N, C-alpha and C positions, 0 to 999 in steps of 0.2 A: 205628500207624493201625488205626483200627477196621474190620473188615469189615461191609459193608452187608448186609443180609437178601438183596437179589438179588444180591450177588456171591457169597454164599454157596451159594445155590441154583443160582447159574450153575457154580460149581464141582462141585457134588453132581450137576449133571444130566450135565457133562460124564463125570465118573467112572463114573457108572452107566451112559452111554448112553443116557438118558432126554431127553425133549424139553425143549426150552430156549425160553422166551418172547421174543420180538424185545426186550420191555423189560428182560429179565435179561440179554440178550446186550449190550445197549447201556452195561450198568454195566461189565461188564469190557472192552468193546471199543467205545469211542466212535465214532460214524460219523466219515468223513473230512470235511475241509472242503469238500473238491471231488469228489465222486465221479465215477466215469467209467462210462459205459454202464449206468445205473440202467434199470430195467424198470418200465413203469408196467401198470396195470390193462387198458387197451386192448391193449397188446401180447401180454400174457399170454393173453387172450381169443383173440385171433388165433391165437398158437402152438398153442392147446390144440384150438381148433377144425380147424385143418390137420393136426396130428399126431394127434388123437384121444387125446392123453396129458393127464391132469389131474394137474398136480403138486401137492405138498403147500403148504398155504397159508404156512407158516413159511420155506419156500424162496423162495417169490415175494417175501413181506416182506422177506426178507434182501436180496434183489438190487435191491429197491426202493430199500432205504436205502442200501447199500454199492457197489452195481454189479460191475465186473470189478475183480480186485484179488487179492492174497496176503496170508492172515493169519500173522502171526508168521514171515514169510520161508518158510513150509513148505506151507502149506494153501492150495490155490487153487480155490475152489468155481468149477464149471462155470456159464458164462453163455451160454446158447444164442445171446445176441444180439450177443455180443463180435465185432466186425469185423475187427481186426487181429490176428492171432497171434503178431506179433513186434512186441514193445512194449519201451520202456524203462521200467523200475521205480522209481518214486520213493518212498521210506519217509516215511511219516507217523507220527511217534512222539509218543505221548501219556505221562503219567506212569504209567499202568495197562497199556497194552498197545499194540501197533503193528499199522498196515493199510498194506500197500503198494497204493497206486493205480497202475495202469498207464495210461500216457499214450503217446499216438501218437507 
């Protein structure tokens, strides 16, 4: 199987600790069919107004596409809009990577 330009870029970015675009991430981690607790621009604007914290655009883009969940069963990016802390995890498996969607 040939490695696409984005997949190679994504792997390099991960290994070097550099930024990865959302497009590159989607090459190695396709978005879930039914994401849970995605965050839109209006929610982020309110969050930033209330907290006075301006979050990185790539983090906001990630949560807009993926929402709450676990990557590879190990990494759980924090979603400040997550409502239920105790959840059942339902794995969503693809040919390239897996993303666990947390459900109520």
